[in-house]
N, CA, C and O atoms as a Tripos MOL2 file, in Angstrom:
@<TRIPOS>MOLECULE
protein
  300   299    75     0     0
PROTEIN
NO_CHARGES

@<TRIPOS>ATOM
      1 N           0.8270   -1.1740    0.0000 N.3       1 MET1
      2 CA          0.0000    0.0000    0.0000 C.3       1 MET1
      3 C           0.8760    1.2420    0.0000 C.2       1 MET1
      4 O           1.7940    1.3700    0.8090 O.2       1 MET1
      5 N           0.5810    2.1520   -0.9140 N.am      2 ALA2
      6 CA          1.3330    3.4030   -0.9990 C.3       2 ALA2
      7 C           0.7550    4.4130   -0.0110 C.2       2 ALA2
      8 O          -0.4580    4.4890    0.1830 O.2       2 ALA2
      9 N           1.6380    5.1770    0.6010 N.am      3 TYR3
     10 CA          1.2130    6.1770    1.5670 C.3       3 TYR3
     11 C           1.0150    7.5590    0.9370 C.2       3 TYR3
     12 O           0.6310    8.5000    1.6320 O.2       3 TYR3
     13 N           1.2720    7.6930   -0.3690 N.am      4 CYS4
     14 CA          0.9890    8.9330   -1.0720 C.3       4 CYS4
     15 C           0.6960    8.6150   -2.5320 C.2       4 CYS4
     16 O           0.8530    7.4770   -2.9750 O.2       4 CYS4
     17 N           0.2740    9.6200   -3.2640 N.am      5 THR5
     18 CA         -0.0470    9.4680   -4.6850 C.3       5 THR5
     19 C           0.7210   10.5100   -5.4870 C.2       5 THR5
     20 O           1.3360   11.4200   -4.9330 O.2       5 THR5
     21 N           0.6680   10.3520   -6.7970 N.am      6 ILE6
     22 CA          1.3000   11.3540   -7.6620 C.3       6 ILE6
     23 C           0.6420   12.7180   -7.4550 C.2       6 ILE6
     24 O           1.3090   13.7490   -7.5430 O.2       6 ILE6
     25 N          -0.6420   12.7250   -7.1860 N.am      7 THR7
     26 CA         -1.3510   13.9790   -6.9240 C.3       7 THR7
     27 C          -0.7930   14.6620   -5.6770 C.2       7 THR7
     28 O          -0.6660   15.8860   -5.6400 O.2       7 THR7
     29 N          -0.4610   13.8760   -4.6640 N.am      8 ASP8
     30 CA          0.1460   14.4370   -3.4480 C.3       8 ASP8
     31 C           1.5130   15.0490   -3.7640 C.2       8 ASP8
     32 O           1.8450   16.1290   -3.2770 O.2       8 ASP8
     33 N           2.3010   14.3450   -4.5830 N.am      9 LEU9
     34 CA          3.6150   14.8700   -4.9780 C.3       9 LEU9
     35 C           3.4700   16.1750   -5.7440 C.2       9 LEU9
     36 O           4.1910   17.1410   -5.4910 O.2       9 LEU9
     37 N           2.5290   16.1960   -6.6860 N.am     10 GLN10
     38 CA          2.3110   17.4000   -7.4840 C.3      10 GLN10
     39 C           1.8160   18.5560   -6.6260 C.2      10 GLN10
     40 O           2.2030   19.7030   -6.8480 O.2      10 GLN10
     41 N           0.9700   18.2660   -5.6540 N.am     11 ALA11
     42 CA          0.4760   19.3170   -4.7600 C.3      11 ALA11
     43 C           1.6040   19.9040   -3.9220 C.2      11 ALA11
     44 O           1.6220   21.1040   -3.6480 O.2      11 ALA11
     45 N           2.5310   19.0700   -3.5240 N.am     12 ALA12
     46 CA          3.6330   19.5270   -2.6690 C.3      12 ALA12
     47 C           4.7290   20.2510   -3.4440 C.2      12 ALA12
     48 O           5.2680   21.2530   -2.9740 O.2      12 ALA12
     49 N           5.0580   19.7440   -4.6300 N.am     13 TYR13
     50 CA          6.2230   20.2530   -5.3580 C.3      13 TYR13
     51 C           5.9040   20.8670   -6.7120 C.2      13 TYR13
     52 O           6.7670   21.5070   -7.3140 O.2      13 TYR13
     53 N           4.6820   20.6850   -7.2040 N.am     14 GLY14
     54 CA          4.3000   21.2080   -8.5070 C.3      14 GLY14
     55 C           4.4390   20.1470   -9.5870 C.2      14 GLY14
     56 O           5.3880   19.3630   -9.5960 O.2      14 GLY14
     57 N           3.4780   20.1410  -10.4870 N.am     15 ALA15
     58 CA          3.4670   19.1500  -11.5660 C.3      15 ALA15
     59 C           4.6940   19.2680  -12.4660 C.2      15 ALA15
     60 O           5.2120   18.2560  -12.9370 O.2      15 ALA15
     61 N           5.1650   20.4950  -12.7100 N.am     16 ASP16
     62 CA          6.3280   20.6810  -13.5750 C.3      16 ASP16
     63 C           7.5810   20.0360  -12.9940 C.2      16 ASP16
     64 O           8.3510   19.3990  -13.7130 O.2      16 ASP16
     65 N           7.7780   20.2070  -11.6860 N.am     17 LYS17
     66 CA          8.9680   19.6070  -11.0570 C.3      17 LYS17
     67 C           8.8790   18.0890  -11.0570 C.2      17 LYS17
     68 O           9.8760   17.4150  -11.3160 O.2      17 LYS17
     69 N           7.7050   17.5400  -10.7720 N.am     18 ILE18
     70 CA          7.5590   16.0850  -10.7550 C.3      18 ILE18
     71 C           7.8040   15.5270  -12.1490 C.2      18 ILE18
     72 O           8.4500   14.4890  -12.2930 O.2      18 ILE18
     73 N           7.2990   16.1970  -13.1720 N.am     19 SER19
     74 CA          7.5420   15.7620  -14.5550 C.3      19 SER19
     75 C           9.0260   15.8120  -14.8900 C.2      19 SER19
     76 O           9.5620   14.8900  -15.5040 O.2      19 SER19
     77 N           9.6830   16.8850  -14.4870 N.am     20 ALA20
     78 CA         11.1160   17.0240  -14.7780 C.3      20 ALA20
     79 C          11.9310   15.9830  -14.0180 C.2      20 ALA20
     80 O          12.8060   15.3340  -14.5910 O.2      20 ALA20
     81 N          11.6440   15.8280  -12.7310 N.am     21 TRP21
     82 CA         12.4140   14.8860  -11.9230 C.3      21 TRP21
     83 C          12.2200   13.4480  -12.3820 C.2      21 TRP21
     84 O          13.1320   12.6290  -12.2750 O.2      21 TRP21
     85 N          11.0320   13.1440  -12.8910 N.am     22 SER22
     86 CA         10.7500   11.7740  -13.3400 C.3      22 SER22
     87 C          11.1030   11.5620  -14.8030 C.2      22 SER22
     88 O          10.9670   10.4620  -15.3380 O.2      22 SER22
     89 N          11.5630   12.6410  -15.4430 N.am     23 ARG23
     90 CA         11.8490   12.6000  -16.8760 C.3      23 ARG23
     91 C          10.6070   12.1770  -17.6580 C.2      23 ARG23
     92 O          10.6840   11.4630  -18.6580 O.2      23 ARG23
     93 N           9.4510   12.6510  -17.1600 N.am     24 MET24
     94 CA          8.1310   12.4030  -17.7500 C.3      24 MET24
     95 C           7.8090   10.9160  -17.8590 C.2      24 MET24
     96 O           7.1050   10.4930  -18.7760 O.2      24 MET24
     97 N           8.3250   10.1310  -16.9250 N.am     25 ASP25
     98 CA          8.0820    8.6870  -16.9020 C.3      25 ASP25
     99 C           7.1730    8.3570  -15.7170 C.2      25 ASP25
    100 O           7.6270    8.3580  -14.5730 O.2      25 ASP25
    101 N           5.8810    8.0730  -15.9840 N.am     26 PRO26
    102 CA          4.9710    7.7840  -14.8680 C.3      26 PRO26
    103 C           5.3820    6.5480  -14.0720 C.2      26 PRO26
    104 O           5.0770    6.4500  -12.8840 O.2      26 PRO26
    105 N           6.0720    5.6050  -14.7160 N.am     27 ASP27
    106 CA          6.5520    4.4250  -13.9900 C.3      27 ASP27
    107 C           7.6170    4.8040  -12.9690 C.2      27 ASP27
    108 O           7.7130    4.1870  -11.9080 O.2      27 ASP27
    109 N           8.4090    5.8090  -13.2840 N.am     28 ALA28
    110 CA          9.4270    6.2750  -12.3350 C.3      28 ALA28
    111 C           8.7700    6.8490  -11.0860 C.2      28 ALA28
    112 O           9.2580    6.6490   -9.9730 O.2      28 ALA28
    113 N           7.6700    7.5570  -11.2720 N.am     29 VAL29
    114 CA          6.9390    8.1150  -10.1290 C.3      29 VAL29
    115 C           6.3560    6.9840   -9.2910 C.2      29 VAL29
    116 O           6.4440    7.0070   -8.0630 O.2      29 VAL29
    117 N           5.7640    6.0000   -9.9510 N.am     30 ASP30
    118 CA          5.2000    4.8500   -9.2280 C.3      30 ASP30
    119 C           6.2750    4.1150   -8.4340 C.2      30 ASP30
    120 O           6.0400    3.7210   -7.2920 O.2      30 ASP30
    121 N           7.4550    3.9270   -9.0320 N.am     31 ARG31
    122 CA          8.5640    3.2610   -8.3300 C.3      31 ARG31
    123 C           9.0330    4.0830   -7.1360 C.2      31 ARG31
    124 O           9.3020    3.5380   -6.0650 O.2      31 ARG31
    125 N           9.1280    5.3970   -7.3250 N.am     32 ALA32
    126 CA          9.5790    6.2720   -6.2350 C.3      32 ALA32
    127 C           8.6100    6.2150   -5.0640 C.2      32 ALA32
    128 O           9.0300    6.1770   -3.9070 O.2      32 ALA32
    129 N           7.3120    6.2100   -5.3630 N.am     33 ILE33
    130 CA          6.3060    6.1270   -4.3110 C.3      33 ILE33
    131 C           6.3480    4.7650   -3.6300 C.2      33 ILE33
    132 O           6.2740    4.6800   -2.4040 O.2      33 ILE33
    133 N           6.4660    3.6990   -4.4210 N.am     34 ALA34
    134 CA          6.5260    2.3450   -3.8530 C.3      34 ALA34
    135 C           7.7630    2.1860   -2.9720 C.2      34 ALA34
    136 O           7.6800    1.5960   -1.8940 O.2      34 ALA34
    137 N           8.9020    2.7010   -3.4140 N.am     35 ASN35
    138 CA         10.1260    2.6030   -2.6250 C.3      35 ASN35
    139 C          10.0350    3.4210   -1.3400 C.2      35 ASN35
    140 O          10.5020    2.9850   -0.2880 O.2      35 ASN35
    141 N           9.4370    4.6030   -1.4260 N.am     36 ALA36
    142 CA          9.2580    5.4280   -0.2300 C.3      36 ALA36
    143 C           8.3360    4.7350    0.7700 C.2      36 ALA36
    144 O           8.6030    4.7320    1.9710 O.2      36 ALA36
    145 N           7.2590    4.1530    0.2710 N.am     37 SER37
    146 CA          6.3180    3.4480    1.1540 C.3      37 SER37
    147 C           6.9820    2.2380    1.8000 C.2      37 SER37
    148 O           6.7640    1.9660    2.9810 O.2      37 SER37
    149 N           7.7890    1.5130    1.0350 N.am     38 ALA38
    150 CA          8.5020    0.3580    1.5790 C.3      38 ALA38
    151 C           9.5170    0.7810    2.6380 C.2      38 ALA38
    152 O           9.6940    0.0910    3.6420 O.2      38 ALA38
    153 N          10.1790    1.9070    2.4160 N.am     39 GLU39
    154 CA         11.1280    2.4070    3.4090 C.3      39 GLU39
    155 C          10.4140    2.7520    4.7110 C.2      39 GLU39
    156 O          10.8990    2.4310    5.7960 O.2      39 GLU39
    157 N           9.2770    3.3990    4.5980 N.am     40 ILE40
    158 CA          8.4890    3.7400    5.7890 C.3      40 ILE40
    159 C           8.0370    2.4640    6.4920 C.2      40 ILE40
    160 O           8.1300    2.3670    7.7160 O.2      40 ILE40
    161 N           7.5480    1.4830    5.7280 N.am     41 ASP41
    162 CA          7.1340    0.2130    6.3250 C.3      41 ASP41
    163 C           8.2840   -0.4570    7.0650 C.2      41 ASP41
    164 O           8.0740   -1.0510    8.1230 O.2      41 ASP41
    165 N           9.4930   -0.3700    6.5260 N.am     42 GLY42
    166 CA         10.6530   -0.9520    7.1940 C.3      42 GLY42
    167 C          10.8940   -0.3500    8.5630 C.2      42 GLY42
    168 O          11.1730   -1.0630    9.5270 O.2      42 GLY42
    169 N          10.7840    0.9640    8.6420 N.am     43 TYR43
    170 CA         10.9520    1.6230    9.9360 C.3      43 TYR43
    171 C           9.8290    1.2470   10.8980 C.2      43 TYR43
    172 O          10.0650    1.0120   12.0840 O.2      43 TYR43
    173 N           8.6020    1.1910   10.3730 N.am     44 LEU44
    174 CA          7.4700    0.8270   11.2260 C.3      44 LEU44
    175 C           7.6040   -0.6010   11.7440 C.2      44 LEU44
    176 O           7.3380   -0.8690   12.9150 O.2      44 LEU44
    177 N           8.0130   -1.5090   10.8750 N.am     45 LEU45
    178 CA          8.2100   -2.9090   11.2910 C.3      45 LEU45
    179 C           9.2560   -3.0190   12.3870 C.2      45 LEU45
    180 O           9.0930   -3.7810   13.3400 O.2      45 LEU45
    181 N          10.3370   -2.2490   12.2460 N.am     46 SER46
    182 CA         11.3970   -2.3260   13.2580 C.3      46 SER46
    183 C          10.9110   -1.8060   14.6080 C.2      46 SER46
    184 O          11.4790   -2.1390   15.6480 O.2      46 SER46
    185 N           9.8590   -0.9890   14.5870 N.am     47 GLY47
    186 CA          9.2750   -0.4880   15.8310 C.3      47 GLY47
    187 C           8.1450   -1.3560   16.3440 C.2      47 GLY47
    188 O           7.5220   -1.0390   17.3570 O.2      47 GLY47
    189 N           7.8740   -2.4620   15.6410 N.am     48 GLY48
    190 CA          6.8500   -3.3890   16.0940 C.3      48 GLY48
    191 C           5.4420   -3.0740   15.6210 C.2      48 GLY48
    192 O           4.4760   -3.6620   16.1070 O.2      48 GLY48
    193 N           5.3200   -2.1480   14.6750 N.am     49 TYR49
    194 CA          3.9930   -1.7920   14.1660 C.3      49 TYR49
    195 C           3.6010   -2.7130   13.0130 C.2      49 TYR49
    196 O           4.4550   -3.0920   12.2110 O.2      49 TYR49
    197 N           2.3260   -3.0750   12.9200 N.am     50 PRO50
    198 CA          1.8780   -3.8620   11.7660 C.3      50 PRO50
    199 C           1.7930   -2.9650   10.5260 C.2      50 PRO50
    200 O           1.3640   -1.8140   10.6060 O.2      50 PRO50
    201 N           2.2030   -3.5050    9.3990 N.am     51 VAL51
    202 CA          2.1590   -2.7430    8.1470 C.3      51 VAL51
    203 C           1.4120   -3.5310    7.0900 C.2      51 VAL51
    204 O           1.3570   -4.7580    7.1610 O.2      51 VAL51
    205 N           0.8340   -2.8480    6.1060 N.am     52 PRO52
    206 CA          0.7800   -1.4040    5.9890 C.3      52 PRO52
    207 C          -0.2080   -0.8150    6.9810 C.2      52 PRO52
    208 O          -1.1320   -1.4900    7.4350 O.2      52 PRO52
    209 N          -0.0020    0.4430    7.3090 N.am     53 LEU53
    210 CA         -0.9070    1.1290    8.2190 C.3      53 LEU53
    211 C          -2.2500    1.3340    7.5390 C.2      53 LEU53
    212 O          -2.3130    1.7130    6.3700 O.2      53 LEU53
    213 N          -3.2960    1.0890    8.2600 N.am     54 ASP54
    214 CA         -4.6390    1.3420    7.7600 C.3      54 ASP54
    215 C          -5.0620    2.7160    8.2580 C.2      54 ASP54
    216 O          -5.2400    2.9160    9.4590 O.2      54 ASP54
    217 N          -5.2240    3.6620    7.3400 N.am     55 GLY55
    218 CA         -5.5610    5.0300    7.7500 C.3      55 GLY55
    219 C          -4.3990    5.7020    8.4420 C.2      55 GLY55
    220 O          -4.5320    6.1300    9.5890 O.2      55 GLY55
    221 N          -3.2390    5.8090    7.7630 N.am     56 PRO56
    222 CA         -2.0570    6.3800    8.4140 C.3      56 PRO56
    223 C          -2.2540    7.8590    8.7460 C.2      56 PRO56
    224 O          -3.0370    8.5490    8.0930 O.2      56 PRO56
    225 N          -1.5450    8.3380    9.7600 N.am     57 PRO57
    226 CA         -1.6280    9.7490   10.1130 C.3      57 PRO57
    227 C          -1.0420   10.6250    8.9990 C.2      57 PRO57
    228 O          -0.2830   10.1490    8.1550 O.2      57 PRO57
    229 N          -1.4030   11.8990    9.0130 N.am     58 ALA58
    230 CA         -0.9990   12.8290    7.9520 C.3      58 ALA58
    231 C           0.5190   12.9460    7.8260 C.2      58 ALA58
    232 O           1.0310   13.1430    6.7240 O.2      58 ALA58
    233 N           1.2390   12.8300    8.9340 N.am     59 ASN59
    234 CA          2.6920   12.9720    8.8310 C.3      59 ASN59
    235 C           3.3210   11.8370    8.0260 C.2      59 ASN59
    236 O           4.3690   12.0400    7.4130 O.2      59 ASN59
    237 N           2.7240   10.6690    8.0100 N.am     60 ILE60
    238 CA          3.2490    9.5560    7.2050 C.3      60 ILE60
    239 C           3.1460    9.9090    5.7240 C.2      60 ILE60
    240 O           4.0630    9.6240    4.9540 O.2      60 ILE60
    241 N           2.0310   10.5290    5.3180 N.am     61 LYS61
    242 CA          1.8860   10.9470    3.9220 C.3      61 LYS61
    243 C           2.9650   11.9670    3.5620 C.2      61 LYS61
    244 O           3.5720   11.8850    2.4940 O.2      61 LYS61
    245 N           3.2010   12.9300    4.4580 N.am     62 LYS62
    246 CA          4.2240   13.9400    4.1920 C.3      62 LYS62
    247 C           5.6010   13.2960    4.0460 C.2      62 LYS62
    248 O           6.3580   13.6400    3.1390 O.2      62 LYS62
    249 N           5.9200   12.3640    4.9380 N.am     63 TYR63
    250 CA          7.2030   11.6700    4.8340 C.3      63 TYR63
    251 C           7.3020   10.9240    3.5030 C.2      63 TYR63
    252 O           8.3480   10.9410    2.8540 O.2      63 TYR63
    253 N           6.2250   10.2790    3.1050 N.am     64 CYS64
    254 CA          6.2290    9.5260    1.8560 C.3      64 CYS64
    255 C           6.4400   10.4630    0.6690 C.2      64 CYS64
    256 O           7.2150   10.1530   -0.2360 O.2      64 CYS64
    257 N           5.7610   11.5970    0.6680 N.am     65 VAL65
    258 CA          5.9250   12.5860   -0.4050 C.3      65 VAL65
    259 C           7.3800   13.0410   -0.4740 C.2      65 VAL65
    260 O           7.9670   13.0840   -1.5550 O.2      65 VAL65
    261 N           7.9630   13.3790    0.6720 N.am     66 ASP66
    262 CA          9.3290   13.8790    0.6930 C.3      66 ASP66
    263 C          10.3410   12.8140    0.2710 C.2      66 ASP66
    264 O          11.2780   13.1130   -0.4680 O.2      66 ASP66
    265 N          10.1640   11.5930    0.7270 N.am     67 ILE67
    266 CA         11.0860   10.5090    0.3620 C.3      67 ILE67
    267 C          10.9440   10.1820   -1.1140 C.2      67 ILE67
    268 O          11.9460    9.9750   -1.7980 O.2      67 ILE67
    269 N           9.7030   10.1320   -1.6220 N.am     68 ALA68
    270 CA          9.4810    9.8450   -3.0440 C.3      68 ALA68
    271 C          10.1080   10.9370   -3.9130 C.2      68 ALA68
    272 O          10.7250   10.6360   -4.9340 O.2      68 ALA68
    273 N           9.9550   12.2050   -3.5130 N.am     69 ALA69
    274 CA         10.5430   13.2980   -4.2760 C.3      69 ALA69
    275 C          12.0680   13.1620   -4.2920 C.2      69 ALA69
    276 O          12.6990   13.3480   -5.3320 O.2      69 ALA69
    277 N          12.6510   12.8410   -3.1490 N.am     70 ALA70
    278 CA         14.1030   12.6410   -3.0950 C.3      70 ALA70
    279 C          14.5370   11.4930   -3.9950 C.2      70 ALA70
    280 O          15.5630   11.5730   -4.6700 O.2      70 ALA70
    281 N          13.7450   10.4210   -4.0000 N.am     71 ASN71
    282 CA         14.0510    9.2870   -4.8890 C.3      71 ASN71
    283 C          14.0380    9.7080   -6.3490 C.2      71 ASN71
    284 O          14.8810    9.2690   -7.1300 O.2      71 ASN71
    285 N          13.0880   10.5540   -6.7210 N.am     72 LEU72
    286 CA         13.0300   11.0330   -8.1020 C.3      72 LEU72
    287 C          14.2220   11.9250   -8.4440 C.2      72 LEU72
    288 O          14.7840   11.8300   -9.5350 O.2      72 LEU72
    289 N          14.5960   12.7790   -7.5190 N.am     73 ILE73
    290 CA         15.6900   13.7270   -7.7720 C.3      73 ILE73
    291 C          17.0130   12.9920   -7.9850 C.2      73 ILE73
    292 O          17.7690   13.3150   -8.9020 O.2      73 ILE73
    293 N          17.2840   12.0100   -7.1390 N.am     74 VAL74
    294 CA         18.5660   11.3050   -7.2580 C.3      74 VAL74
    295 C          18.5270   10.2320   -8.3490 C.2      74 VAL74
    296 O          19.5560    9.6860   -8.7470 O.2      74 VAL74
    297 N          17.3240    9.9520   -8.8140 N.am     75 GLY75
    298 CA         17.1620    9.0560   -9.9510 C.3      75 GLY75
    299 C          17.3740    7.6590   -9.6370 C.2      75 GLY75
    300 O          17.2650    6.8050  -10.5170 O.2      75 GLY75
@<TRIPOS>BOND
     1     1     2 1
     2     2     3 1
     3     3     4 2
     4     3     5 am
     5     5     6 1
     6     6     7 1
     7     7     8 2
     8     7     9 am
     9     9    10 1
    10    10    11 1
    11    11    12 2
    12    11    13 am
    13    13    14 1
    14    14    15 1
    15    15    16 2
    16    15    17 am
    17    17    18 1
    18    18    19 1
    19    19    20 2
    20    19    21 am
    21    21    22 1
    22    22    23 1
    23    23    24 2
    24    23    25 am
    25    25    26 1
    26    26    27 1
    27    27    28 2
    28    27    29 am
    29    29    30 1
    30    30    31 1
    31    31    32 2
    32    31    33 am
    33    33    34 1
    34    34    35 1
    35    35    36 2
    36    35    37 am
    37    37    38 1
    38    38    39 1
    39    39    40 2
    40    39    41 am
    41    41    42 1
    42    42    43 1
    43    43    44 2
    44    43    45 am
    45    45    46 1
    46    46    47 1
    47    47    48 2
    48    47    49 am
    49    49    50 1
    50    50    51 1
    51    51    52 2
    52    51    53 am
    53    53    54 1
    54    54    55 1
    55    55    56 2
    56    55    57 am
    57    57    58 1
    58    58    59 1
    59    59    60 2
    60    59    61 am
    61    61    62 1
    62    62    63 1
    63    63    64 2
    64    63    65 am
    65    65    66 1
    66    66    67 1
    67    67    68 2
    68    67    69 am
    69    69    70 1
    70    70    71 1
    71    71    72 2
    72    71    73 am
    73    73    74 1
    74    74    75 1
    75    75    76 2
    76    75    77 am
    77    77    78 1
    78    78    79 1
    79    79    80 2
    80    79    81 am
    81    81    82 1
    82    82    83 1
    83    83    84 2
    84    83    85 am
    85    85    86 1
    86    86    87 1
    87    87    88 2
    88    87    89 am
    89    89    90 1
    90    90    91 1
    91    91    92 2
    92    91    93 am
    93    93    94 1
    94    94    95 1
    95    95    96 2
    96    95    97 am
    97    97    98 1
    98    98    99 1
    99    99   100 2
   100    99   101 am
   101   101   102 1
   102   102   103 1
   103   103   104 2
   104   103   105 am
   105   105   106 1
   106   106   107 1
   107   107   108 2
   108   107   109 am
   109   109   110 1
   110   110   111 1
   111   111   112 2
   112   111   113 am
   113   113   114 1
   114   114   115 1
   115   115   116 2
   116   115   117 am
   117   117   118 1
   118   118   119 1
   119   119   120 2
   120   119   121 am
   121   121   122 1
   122   122   123 1
   123   123   124 2
   124   123   125 am
   125   125   126 1
   126   126   127 1
   127   127   128 2
   128   127   129 am
   129   129   130 1
   130   130   131 1
   131   131   132 2
   132   131   133 am
   133   133   134 1
   134   134   135 1
   135   135   136 2
   136   135   137 am
   137   137   138 1
   138   138   139 1
   139   139   140 2
   140   139   141 am
   141   141   142 1
   142   142   143 1
   143   143   144 2
   144   143   145 am
   145   145   146 1
   146   146   147 1
   147   147   148 2
   148   147   149 am
   149   149   150 1
   150   150   151 1
   151   151   152 2
   152   151   153 am
   153   153   154 1
   154   154   155 1
   155   155   156 2
   156   155   157 am
   157   157   158 1
   158   158   159 1
   159   159   160 2
   160   159   161 am
   161   161   162 1
   162   162   163 1
   163   163   164 2
   164   163   165 am
   165   165   166 1
   166   166   167 1
   167   167   168 2
   168   167   169 am
   169   169   170 1
   170   170   171 1
   171   171   172 2
   172   171   173 am
   173   173   174 1
   174   174   175 1
   175   175   176 2
   176   175   177 am
   177   177   178 1
   178   178   179 1
   179   179   180 2
   180   179   181 am
   181   181   182 1
   182   182   183 1
   183   183   184 2
   184   183   185 am
   185   185   186 1
   186   186   187 1
   187   187   188 2
   188   187   189 am
   189   189   190 1
   190   190   191 1
   191   191   192 2
   192   191   193 am
   193   193   194 1
   194   194   195 1
   195   195   196 2
   196   195   197 am
   197   197   198 1
   198   198   199 1
   199   199   200 2
   200   199   201 am
   201   201   202 1
   202   202   203 1
   203   203   204 2
   204   203   205 am
   205   205   206 1
   206   206   207 1
   207   207   208 2
   208   207   209 am
   209   209   210 1
   210   210   211 1
   211   211   212 2
   212   211   213 am
   213   213   214 1
   214   214   215 1
   215   215   216 2
   216   215   217 am
   217   217   218 1
   218   218   219 1
   219   219   220 2
   220   219   221 am
   221   221   222 1
   222   222   223 1
   223   223   224 2
   224   223   225 am
   225   225   226 1
   226   226   227 1
   227   227   228 2
   228   227   229 am
   229   229   230 1
   230   230   231 1
   231   231   232 2
   232   231   233 am
   233   233   234 1
   234   234   235 1
   235   235   236 2
   236   235   237 am
   237   237   238 1
   238   238   239 1
   239   239   240 2
   240   239   241 am
   241   241   242 1
   242   242   243 1
   243   243   244 2
   244   243   245 am
   245   245   246 1
   246   246   247 1
   247   247   248 2
   248   247   249 am
   249   249   250 1
   250   250   251 1
   251   251   252 2
   252   251   253 am
   253   253   254 1
   254   254   255 1
   255   255   256 2
   256   255   257 am
   257   257   258 1
   258   258   259 1
   259   259   260 2
   260   259   261 am
   261   261   262 1
   262   262   263 1
   263   263   264 2
   264   263   265 am
   265   265   266 1
   266   266   267 1
   267   267   268 2
   268   267   269 am
   269   269   270 1
   270   270   271 1
   271   271   272 2
   272   271   273 am
   273   273   274 1
   274   274   275 1
   275   275   276 2
   276   275   277 am
   277   277   278 1
   278   278   279 1
   279   279   280 2
   280   279   281 am
   281   281   282 1
   282   282   283 1
   283   283   284 2
   284   283   285 am
   285   285   286 1
   286   286   287 1
   287   287   288 2
   288   287   289 am
   289   289   290 1
   290   290   291 1
   291   291   292 2
   292   291   293 am
   293   293   294 1
   294   294   295 1
   295   295   296 2
   296   295   297 am
   297   297   298 1
   298   298   299 1
   299   299   300 2
@<TRIPOS>SUBSTRUCTURE
     1 MET1         2 RESIDUE 1 A MET
     2 ALA2         6 RESIDUE 1 A ALA
     3 TYR3        10 RESIDUE 1 A TYR
     4 CYS4        14 RESIDUE 1 A CYS
     5 THR5        18 RESIDUE 1 A THR
     6 ILE6        22 RESIDUE 1 A ILE
     7 THR7        26 RESIDUE 1 A THR
     8 ASP8        30 RESIDUE 1 A ASP
     9 LEU9        34 RESIDUE 1 A LEU
    10 GLN10       38 RESIDUE 1 A GLN
    11 ALA11       42 RESIDUE 1 A ALA
    12 ALA12       46 RESIDUE 1 A ALA
    13 TYR13       50 RESIDUE 1 A TYR
    14 GLY14       54 RESIDUE 1 A GLY
    15 ALA15       58 RESIDUE 1 A ALA
    16 ASP16       62 RESIDUE 1 A ASP
    17 LYS17       66 RESIDUE 1 A LYS
    18 ILE18       70 RESIDUE 1 A ILE
    19 SER19       74 RESIDUE 1 A SER
    20 ALA20       78 RESIDUE 1 A ALA
    21 TRP21       82 RESIDUE 1 A TRP
    22 SER22       86 RESIDUE 1 A SER
    23 ARG23       90 RESIDUE 1 A ARG
    24 MET24       94 RESIDUE 1 A MET
    25 ASP25       98 RESIDUE 1 A ASP
    26 PRO26      102 RESIDUE 1 A PRO
    27 ASP27      106 RESIDUE 1 A ASP
    28 ALA28      110 RESIDUE 1 A ALA
    29 VAL29      114 RESIDUE 1 A VAL
    30 ASP30      118 RESIDUE 1 A ASP
    31 ARG31      122 RESIDUE 1 A ARG
    32 ALA32      126 RESIDUE 1 A ALA
    33 ILE33      130 RESIDUE 1 A ILE
    34 ALA34      134 RESIDUE 1 A ALA
    35 ASN35      138 RESIDUE 1 A ASN
    36 ALA36      142 RESIDUE 1 A ALA
    37 SER37      146 RESIDUE 1 A SER
    38 ALA38      150 RESIDUE 1 A ALA
    39 GLU39      154 RESIDUE 1 A GLU
    40 ILE40      158 RESIDUE 1 A ILE
    41 ASP41      162 RESIDUE 1 A ASP
    42 GLY42      166 RESIDUE 1 A GLY
    43 TYR43      170 RESIDUE 1 A TYR
    44 LEU44      174 RESIDUE 1 A LEU
    45 LEU45      178 RESIDUE 1 A LEU
    46 SER46      182 RESIDUE 1 A SER
    47 GLY47      186 RESIDUE 1 A GLY
    48 GLY48      190 RESIDUE 1 A GLY
    49 TYR49      194 RESIDUE 1 A TYR
    50 PRO50      198 RESIDUE 1 A PRO
    51 VAL51      202 RESIDUE 1 A VAL
    52 PRO52      206 RESIDUE 1 A PRO
    53 LEU53      210 RESIDUE 1 A LEU
    54 ASP54      214 RESIDUE 1 A ASP
    55 GLY55      218 RESIDUE 1 A GLY
    56 PRO56      222 RESIDUE 1 A PRO
    57 PRO57      226 RESIDUE 1 A PRO
    58 ALA58      230 RESIDUE 1 A ALA
    59 ASN59      234 RESIDUE 1 A ASN
    60 ILE60      238 RESIDUE 1 A ILE
    61 LYS61      242 RESIDUE 1 A LYS
    62 LYS62      246 RESIDUE 1 A LYS
    63 TYR63      250 RESIDUE 1 A TYR
    64 CYS64      254 RESIDUE 1 A CYS
    65 VAL65      258 RESIDUE 1 A VAL
    66 ASP66      262 RESIDUE 1 A ASP
    67 ILE67      266 RESIDUE 1 A ILE
    68 ALA68      270 RESIDUE 1 A ALA
    69 ALA69      274 RESIDUE 1 A ALA
    70 ALA70      278 RESIDUE 1 A ALA
    71 ASN71      282 RESIDUE 1 A ASN
    72 LEU72      286 RESIDUE 1 A LEU
    73 ILE73      290 RESIDUE 1 A ILE
    74 VAL74      294 RESIDUE 1 A VAL
    75 GLY75      298 RESIDUE 1 A GLY
């Protein structure tokens, strides 16, 4: 389960930046979101939380957006 969407990324950083960072590849955005969600799940698992979170708090979405954006930037 992904903790954010492409719409969340675009709302946070702008559609133009997301397009540029992903090189206009929607699969790259999907991979970045999936990798960010998996990274968050890894931290949650290490803390003993069941994953994926059902109805995660808003800060989890923000973390996912930021991690996914970083994944896109570094390629």
